[in-house]
N, C-alpha and C positions, 0 to 999 in steps of 0.2 A: 765403514773401516775395517779391514783386514787388518792382519798383524797381530801382536802383542794383547792390543787395546782391545781386537775386536772379540778375545773371548772374554770378553766380561761385558759386552755390547752386543753381539750377535747378528753382527750386518749393520752395524750401525746408532742402532736404536735402544731403545730400554734395556735395563740390566736383565738378565734370564728369569723367567718367572716357571719354577717347578712344572711339569704335566701334572693336570688333574684329569684327562680324560684319556681314552684310548678307546679306537674305533677300528671296526672291518667291515672290509665291503667284500662282495662276491655273487655269483651267481644262483644261489639258493631259492627257489620261490619261497615266498613270506620270509625269509631270513637273510634278505639282501644286506640288510645294513645291521650291525650288531653296534651302540656304543656305551659305555662303561663309565661311573668316576674312576678314578684312580687313585692310588698313593703309593709311596715308595714301600711305606711298612704295611701293607695290608693289602697290598695289591686289587684285584678286580672287585668291584661295590656292584651293588644290584643292576640288572639292566636297566637302559631306559628305555620306554616304548617309543618303537621306531614307525615311521610312515610306511606306508604301503607304498614298492618301488615296482611297478609293472616288468621291469626291463633289469637285465643281469648288471651287476656292478663292475666298473672295470677296475675304480680308482678310486679312493673316500681320501678327506683330507679335511683337518681343522683348518682354520687360520692363525696367525702368530696371538690375538688380541682375543682369539676364541669369539668373536663375534657373528662367526656362522661356521657349517659345518658343509662338506659339498662331496658329490656323489659326480662319477663318469658313465655314462653310458654307451655302448654303442648302436643305437637307434637315437632317432630324436625324440624328446629335443636335446637331448646327448649330454645336457648340465643339469643337474638338480641341486637346488642350493638355496638351505633353510635358517634361519636367525638360530643362534646358540644360546644356551643360558644354562646356570645349575638347574633348573628344570627338565630339560630336554630340547627337544626339536621346537621350534616355532613353526610357524605358518609357510610356505615355503613360496621363495621370491617368485615372482612372473619370469617368464623364460625371457633368454635374447632380445630383443628386437628385431636384431639384424642377425641371421644363426650361422653355425657354420658353414662354412664354403669357401673350397668343396667342402662336403661331409660323405661321403661315400667311406665306410666302415668306422665314423663317427672319429672320436678323440682321441689324438694317440699319448692319452695321459693329459694332465695340465699341473701347472703351478701358480702359486697367489703370490704377488709383492706381499714385502713384510708390514709395509703400511696400508694394506689391503686397500689398493685402489685400483688394482688391475688383477686380470687372470688371464694366464696364458697357455698357450694349447697350438698344436697343429694337428690338421686331419690326417688319418691314418694309411689312406689308399693314394699311390704314386696316381699324377705329381702331388707330393706334401709340400703344404705351404704353411709358415709360422702367420699364427692366426691370437689376436688378442680383444678382451673387451674392458674400458674403464670401467669400476664398479664404484658404488655406494652403500654405506650401510643402511642408509636411509630410504634409498630408491631402489637399488639392485645394480643389475645388469643396466649401463650406460652407452655410450657411442663405441661402436665398435673400431679398432683401428684399422689401417690399411694393413692387405696381408704382407707377409714379407715375402721375397724372390723363394723360387720354388726351392726346394730344399736338394734335389738330386734329381737325375734325369729320366731312372729306374727306382723301381722298389720304393719302399712305405716308412713312413716315421714311424717311432716305436716310443720315445718318450722326449723327455727334456727336463732343463732344471736350471734354475737363476742361483748365481753367484750368492756370495753372503752379500755384497755390496749393492743389489739387484739393479747392477748396469752392463750384464753381461749375460746372456740366455744360450742355451748349448743343448743343442738335437742329434739324439739319435736316430741312426735311418737304416732298411736294411740294403743299399748298396752302396758303393763309393760315392762318396768318400767315409760313409760312417756315421762320421760325426763332424757337425756344422755349428759357427759359434758366429753368432750375432750381437753388437751394442743393442741396449735397451733402453727407454727411457720411459715413464711414465705421463708425460709432458708429452713426447712426439712417437713413440713407437719404437720400432724395428728400423735401426739403422745397418748401413752397408756390410754382407760380410764379409768376416775376417777370412783370410786364406788358410788352405786347408792346414794341417800338419803334415810336417816334412815326410814324419814315419807313420801313417795309417792305421789305424787298429785293424785287429785282424775283423773280418766279415762277419755278420751277422749278430744279432743282439734282439732282446726281447722287454718288455716294460717293465719301468723301474730300476734300468740296468744301468743309469747314467746318472751320476753325482759331482757338484761342487763342495771343494773342500771350504767351510765356510771363514776360517782364519787366512790359510797361503794361496787362498784361489785357484789351487790346482784341481785339475777334472780327471775324475775315472768315468769308465764304461764300459761293459762288461760283455761279452761275446759267446757267440755259440761255436766258436771253432778257435783252437790252441792257440796261445796261452789263456785261453777267456778271460783275460781281462787286460786293458792300455790304460797309461794313463799320464799327463801332461802338465809340466807348467803353463799358466796360464796369465798374461800380463795387459797391460791398456793397449797393448801393440797387436795381441792374438796368441796363437800358440806358440808356445819353446819346445823345448826339448823333450822328448818321450821318457818317463824315466823307465828304468832297467825293470823287466818283468819281476814278479815275487818269487825268492831264491825256492820257499816251498810251494809247489803247484797248486792251483786251485783243481784242475784235475777234471773238471767237466765241464758242461755248459753252463755258465752265470745266467742266475734270474733276477736278480738285484742286488744292485750297489750302492752304498750310503755310507757318508762320511760321518762321524759324530760330532757334535758342535761343537765340541774342544779343538776340534780338529787333528786328533793325535792317534787315531783309529780310523781305518776302510771294514766295513765290513759287507760280506758276499754271500748271499744267497746260491745256491747250487743245487744239484742233486747229485752229487757223490757220497753218495750213503758209507759209510754210517755218519759223516761230521759233514750235513749238509749247510750250517751255519759257521764261516769263517770269519775273525777277526784278525787284521794285520795291523802293527801298528805302524803309524805314519810321520814320517819325518823327510822331507823333501826326497820321498820316493817310500818305497815298499820295505817293511823292516821287518821284525821276527812275526811266525805265526804264534797268535795263543792256542792253547790246547783247546779245541774244539767242543762241546759237547753231542753226546750221541742222538742225531735225528736221525732216522732211516728214511722220511719222506722230505721230499724236493720243498725247497722253501723259495716261496717264490715272491717274497716279499717283505722288505727290512725298516724297520723303524728306530730310531734313537727318540727316549726321550731328551727334553728339551735341555737337562741340565746334563746328559750323557751317563746318568746313573743308573739306565734301564735300557735295555736292547729286547726288541719282539722279533720274530721273526713268525709268519703265516705259512700254514700248509694247508692245501686245500682238498687234499685226498682222504685223509685218516684223522680220526680223534687222536690228541684234544684240539686239532687244527690250530692252535697255535703255541708257540713257546715264548714265555717273556724271564728275562734272566735280570737279578740284577748285575750292575757292571763296577768294579774298580780298577785302579791300576795293575791290578793282579789277574784279572780275566772274567771269565764268567763265575758267578754263584750259582747256589741251586735254585731250580726254577720257580717261580710264584706257583700258586694251586691252580688250576683251573679255573675261570668263571662255574657255577652251578649250572647257567642256562645257554645251552648248546650255542654256538657260533654259528657262521654260515657259511661251511666251505671257505675259507674267502681266500680271495688269492692280492688282498692289499692290506695294511694295515697302516696306521697312523694315530701319535700318540699327537698330543694337545700343546697347545701354546709354541707353535711355532709353523710356520709356512714350509709349503711343499709343492 
C-alpha cells in the first residue's frame, strides 16, 4: 500500500514497530559483525556475542519481523543467515541448496521481502542476473527462482532495492542503462523487464546507492559522476519522468542513498568533506537540503530507524566508525554516544524492524 495510508502500514503490512537493534558489517577479521540493542532514549546497548565469520562482510541486514539477521560475503557460500532473538544470534541456517549462479565476485547486495518469504540478489560480475530464493523461518532457504534476464551487456551489478509494496525491484549496475526495473512476485519470481527510463542516470554507482521511497514509489540512484544522483517517478507501467536534480548539489561521489520510512526525506552518503551525510526534503522531487553535521570521512552506508526518528551512517576508515543522530522535522540532533566496544570498520549499517 503506497500513498498516505502507507505511512502507517509501511509496505502494506502491520503498523511500524520501533527499531530495537542496530548492526554493522565490515571487512576486519574478528570484528566483521557488530550488533547491539538500540533505544531512542539510550542509544547503543551492550554488544552481542557475534559468530565468527571467515570472509569480509559486504552487507548486513535484519528483516522486518526480526526473525533473522543476514550478511553477504564476496566468497562462497555468499549468504550467512542466523535466527535472531533478544538473546542475539542463533545457530546459522544451512546454505542454499542451489547456490548463486553465476557467482563470480559474489552477490551485489541483497534484499528481503517484508513478509520474509524471499531473499533477492544479483551476482556482481558481468553478466549480472537477478537471482532469488524462497525462504521460511522453519527451514531456511527454499527453492531458487529462475534467474531473470541479464541486466546489461557490459559492466556489473552493484545493488538492488524492493519497493514498498514488494512488487517491483530495481537494480543498479555499472554500464548503460545503469538502472533496471522488474516486476517481482514471491509466487512467481521476476517478471519482464520494464523499458529503460527516457533519461538515463549518470554513469557509475556504488553498493548501497539505490533506494525506493516506500510511500511514493519513487526511486533514487547514486552515481560516481556529476550530478551524483538521479531520481524517477515509478508506476505500475514502469519509469516515469526523471526529477530535477537537487538545487543544493551533492558535490562528489555518492556511496549511499536511502529514503526515510515516512517518505519525506532522502539521505545521501558521500565523500564531500566536511558534510558527508546529507539529507534532502522529498515531495515529488528533491527539496531543501537540511543543515548537515560535520563528518570528515566518507559515509559508505546509511540506515534510518523503522520510525524515521534516527539516522545512522557507517564510516569504515576512522574511529568512531559510526555516527547515529536523532531525527526530527527540524533535521539532525546531537549525535548519540559511540558504543563502548569498538565496531568492525563497517561498510554497512542496518537498523532492525525493517527489511532491506
